[in-house]
C-alpha angles and dihedrals in degrees: 000000000000115000132193128207128188119206128192110198141173128200136167126249109279097030130098137220117212131204112178107313094340124099123198127193104157130075111263150099117278140174130202130189109219130181116226125219089260089061094251121128123248125193116207118197111203123200103189128185120190112208121213123234110237121231125195128185122205127188115194134175127202134176123248108274093030128098137213122214115224127164087352095301128114109236124199107160133074114259152100114287130182133208121191126191140149115272124217090266090057095249127113119288107200120190117192114199122199105199121190122187109208117211125238116239122235123187138162134215128201110200132176121197131182121252110279093024126106134211124219123208116178107317095337129090123203129196103163132067120266152088115294134178126209125186122216137169111254125218089265091058094250130112120292111196117198120194114201123201106193124189128181121218113207122236115242124236126185134174120211122189108195138173128199135172122251108275091029124101136210119219129198130162092357090305123116125211126191107163136070112265150107113267137186113212119188117208128174108238131217091270091053090249124121123279116195120196115193106207117200102191125187120188114199120208118240111243120226117208 
Protein backbone atom coordinates (compact mmCIF):
# COMPACT_ATOMS: atom_id res chain seq x y z
CA UNK A 1 0.00 0.00 0.00
CA UNK A 2 1.04 3.64 -0.48
CA UNK A 3 2.14 5.46 2.66
CA UNK A 4 2.65 9.14 3.46
CA UNK A 5 4.93 10.71 6.03
CA UNK A 6 5.20 14.35 7.14
CA UNK A 7 8.55 15.60 8.49
CA UNK A 8 9.12 18.94 10.27
CA UNK A 9 12.85 19.54 10.31
CA UNK A 10 15.23 22.32 11.33
CA UNK A 11 18.81 22.71 10.15
CA UNK A 12 21.38 25.50 10.36
CA UNK A 13 22.66 27.49 7.42
CA UNK A 14 25.33 25.51 5.59
CA UNK A 15 23.87 22.14 6.56
CA UNK A 16 21.74 19.86 4.36
CA UNK A 17 18.84 17.53 5.00
CA UNK A 18 18.58 14.42 2.84
CA UNK A 19 15.60 12.32 1.81
CA UNK A 20 16.50 9.46 -0.44
CA UNK A 21 18.72 10.91 -3.12
CA UNK A 22 17.49 14.49 -2.55
CA UNK A 23 19.43 17.03 -0.52
CA UNK A 24 17.78 20.20 0.78
CA UNK A 25 19.49 23.27 2.28
CA UNK A 26 16.86 26.05 1.94
CA UNK A 27 13.71 26.74 3.90
CA UNK A 28 10.65 25.34 2.10
CA UNK A 29 8.09 22.57 1.68
CA UNK A 30 9.21 19.54 -0.32
CA UNK A 31 7.85 16.13 -1.27
CA UNK A 32 9.71 13.03 -2.31
CA UNK A 33 8.38 9.75 -3.68
CA UNK A 34 10.32 6.83 -2.28
CA UNK A 35 10.11 3.13 -2.96
CA UNK A 36 10.17 0.96 0.12
CA UNK A 37 11.98 -2.35 0.37
CA UNK A 38 8.68 -4.17 -0.21
CA UNK A 39 8.30 -2.37 -3.55
CA UNK A 40 5.53 -0.05 -2.40
CA UNK A 41 5.63 3.73 -2.81
CA UNK A 42 6.03 6.09 0.09
CA UNK A 43 5.60 9.86 -0.17
CA UNK A 44 7.55 12.02 2.29
CA UNK A 45 6.41 15.61 2.82
CA UNK A 46 9.19 17.76 4.25
CA UNK A 47 8.66 21.08 6.02
CA UNK A 48 12.20 22.40 6.30
CA UNK A 49 13.33 25.49 8.20
CA UNK A 50 16.90 26.72 7.85
CA UNK A 51 18.10 28.76 10.82
CA UNK A 52 20.60 31.61 10.49
CA UNK A 53 23.84 31.84 12.36
CA UNK A 54 24.11 35.02 14.41
CA UNK A 55 27.08 37.36 14.11
CA UNK A 56 27.89 40.12 16.55
CA UNK A 57 30.74 42.63 16.33
CA UNK A 58 32.09 44.34 19.44
CA UNK A 59 34.58 47.21 19.55
CA UNK A 60 36.23 47.77 22.90
CA UNK A 61 39.01 50.07 24.12
CA UNK A 62 41.04 49.64 27.27
CA UNK A 63 44.01 51.52 28.69
CA UNK A 64 47.52 50.16 28.97
CA UNK A 65 47.76 48.04 32.10
CA UNK A 66 44.06 47.13 32.06
CA UNK A 67 42.46 43.90 30.82
CA UNK A 68 39.19 42.89 29.15
CA UNK A 69 37.48 39.57 29.87
CA UNK A 70 36.20 37.82 26.74
CA UNK A 71 35.19 34.19 26.46
CA UNK A 72 36.58 33.67 29.97
CA UNK A 73 40.04 34.95 29.02
CA UNK A 74 41.74 38.13 30.29
CA UNK A 75 42.88 40.03 27.20
CA UNK A 76 45.61 42.69 27.39
CA UNK A 77 46.74 43.09 23.76
CA UNK A 78 45.26 44.85 20.75
CA UNK A 79 43.73 42.35 18.31
CA UNK A 80 40.73 40.58 16.81
CA UNK A 81 39.20 37.82 18.93
CA UNK A 82 36.35 35.40 18.19
CA UNK A 83 33.91 33.65 20.47
CA UNK A 84 31.68 30.85 19.13
CA UNK A 85 28.72 29.47 21.04
CA UNK A 86 25.42 27.75 20.31
CA UNK A 87 22.52 30.18 20.09
CA UNK A 88 19.00 29.52 21.35
CA UNK A 89 17.97 28.28 17.87
CA UNK A 90 20.74 25.65 17.95
CA UNK A 91 22.91 27.39 15.35
CA UNK A 92 26.23 29.09 15.78
CA UNK A 93 26.45 32.41 17.58
CA UNK A 94 29.73 34.09 16.65
CA UNK A 95 31.00 37.22 18.42
CA UNK A 96 33.94 39.12 16.93
CA UNK A 97 35.75 41.45 19.32
CA UNK A 98 38.00 44.24 18.08
CA UNK A 99 40.09 45.17 21.10
CA UNK A 100 42.29 48.27 21.13
CA UNK A 101 44.77 48.93 23.93
CA UNK A 102 45.33 52.68 24.29
CA UNK A 103 48.71 53.88 25.49
CA UNK A 104 49.19 55.91 28.65
CA UNK A 105 50.95 59.22 28.10
CA UNK A 106 54.11 60.27 29.93
CA UNK A 107 55.66 63.71 29.73
CA UNK A 108 58.14 65.82 31.67
CA UNK A 109 58.42 69.50 32.51
CA UNK A 110 61.51 71.41 33.57
CA UNK A 111 60.52 74.65 35.27
CA UNK A 112 62.58 77.30 37.01
CA UNK A 113 60.98 79.86 39.31
CA UNK A 114 62.38 82.69 41.36
CA UNK A 115 62.89 82.60 45.07
CA UNK A 116 59.60 83.37 46.83
CA UNK A 117 57.47 82.26 43.86
CA UNK A 118 55.47 79.04 43.39
CA UNK A 119 54.41 76.86 40.48
CA UNK A 120 50.99 75.21 40.05
CA UNK A 121 50.52 71.94 38.21
CA UNK A 122 46.99 70.60 38.15
CA UNK A 123 45.64 71.08 41.67
CA UNK A 124 49.05 71.05 43.39
CA UNK A 125 51.24 74.08 44.10
CA UNK A 126 55.00 73.71 44.62
CA UNK A 127 57.40 76.21 46.15
CA UNK A 128 60.45 74.03 46.87
CA UNK A 129 62.92 72.40 44.52
CA UNK A 130 62.45 68.76 43.62
CA UNK A 131 60.96 66.15 41.28
CA UNK A 132 57.20 65.77 41.44
CA UNK A 133 54.60 63.65 39.62
CA UNK A 134 51.02 64.54 38.80
CA UNK A 135 48.48 62.16 37.24
CA UNK A 136 45.93 63.50 34.76
CA UNK A 137 43.38 61.99 32.36
CA UNK A 138 44.59 62.26 28.74
CA UNK A 139 42.39 63.01 25.74
CA UNK A 140 42.08 59.25 25.04
CA UNK A 141 40.72 58.68 28.55
CA UNK A 142 43.87 56.97 29.83
CA UNK A 143 46.44 58.10 32.37
CA UNK A 144 48.70 61.03 31.60
CA UNK A 145 51.65 61.14 33.99
CA UNK A 146 53.54 64.44 34.12
CA UNK A 147 56.93 64.59 35.84
CA UNK A 148 57.85 68.07 37.05
CA UNK A 149 61.49 69.00 37.66
CA UNK A 150 61.35 72.27 39.60
CA UNK A 151 64.36 74.48 40.34
CA UNK A 152 64.40 77.75 42.24
CA UNK A 153 66.69 80.57 41.16
CA UNK A 154 67.75 82.91 43.97
CA UNK A 155 67.11 86.62 43.96
CA UNK A 156 70.25 88.76 44.05
CA UNK A 157 70.92 91.47 46.64
CA UNK A 158 73.89 93.83 46.73
CA UNK A 159 74.77 96.79 48.95
CA UNK A 160 76.85 99.62 47.49
CA UNK A 161 78.42 102.38 49.59
CA UNK A 162 79.48 105.21 47.29
CA UNK A 163 80.78 108.76 47.71
CA UNK A 164 80.79 111.57 45.17
CA UNK A 165 81.60 115.24 45.22
CA UNK A 166 79.05 117.98 44.78
CA UNK A 167 78.44 118.48 41.08
CA UNK A 168 79.26 114.88 40.27
CA UNK A 169 76.75 112.06 39.72
CA UNK A 170 76.59 108.33 40.22
CA UNK A 171 74.95 106.18 37.55
CA UNK A 172 73.62 102.64 37.90
CA UNK A 173 71.15 100.73 35.73
CA UNK A 174 70.65 103.80 33.52
CA UNK A 175 69.64 105.84 36.54
CA UNK A 176 71.59 108.87 37.73
CA UNK A 177 71.92 109.92 41.37
CA UNK A 178 73.41 113.19 42.63
CA UNK A 179 72.12 113.66 46.18
CA UNK A 180 73.00 111.95 49.43
CA UNK A 181 70.48 109.19 50.17
CA UNK A 182 69.65 105.51 50.52
CA UNK A 183 68.16 104.02 47.38
CA UNK A 184 66.63 100.66 46.40
CA UNK A 185 67.23 99.80 42.76
CA UNK A 186 65.39 96.81 41.21
CA UNK A 187 67.18 95.11 38.33
CA UNK A 188 66.10 92.02 36.41
CA UNK A 189 68.90 89.50 36.72
CA UNK A 190 70.22 87.06 34.15
CA UNK A 191 67.93 84.37 35.54
CA UNK A 192 64.88 86.67 35.12
CA UNK A 193 64.60 86.96 38.89
CA UNK A 194 64.78 90.22 40.81
CA UNK A 195 68.08 91.81 41.69
CA UNK A 196 67.98 94.52 44.32
CA UNK A 197 70.85 96.94 44.77
CA UNK A 198 70.83 99.01 47.93
CA UNK A 199 72.77 102.20 47.20
CA UNK A 200 74.05 104.26 50.11
CA UNK A 201 75.24 107.46 48.42
CA UNK A 202 77.05 110.30 50.16
CA UNK A 203 77.62 113.58 48.32
CA UNK A 204 80.39 115.76 49.76
CA UNK A 205 80.26 119.53 49.35
CA UNK A 206 83.14 121.24 47.62
CA UNK A 207 85.16 123.61 49.88
CA UNK A 208 85.99 127.14 48.70
CA UNK A 209 89.12 128.84 50.11
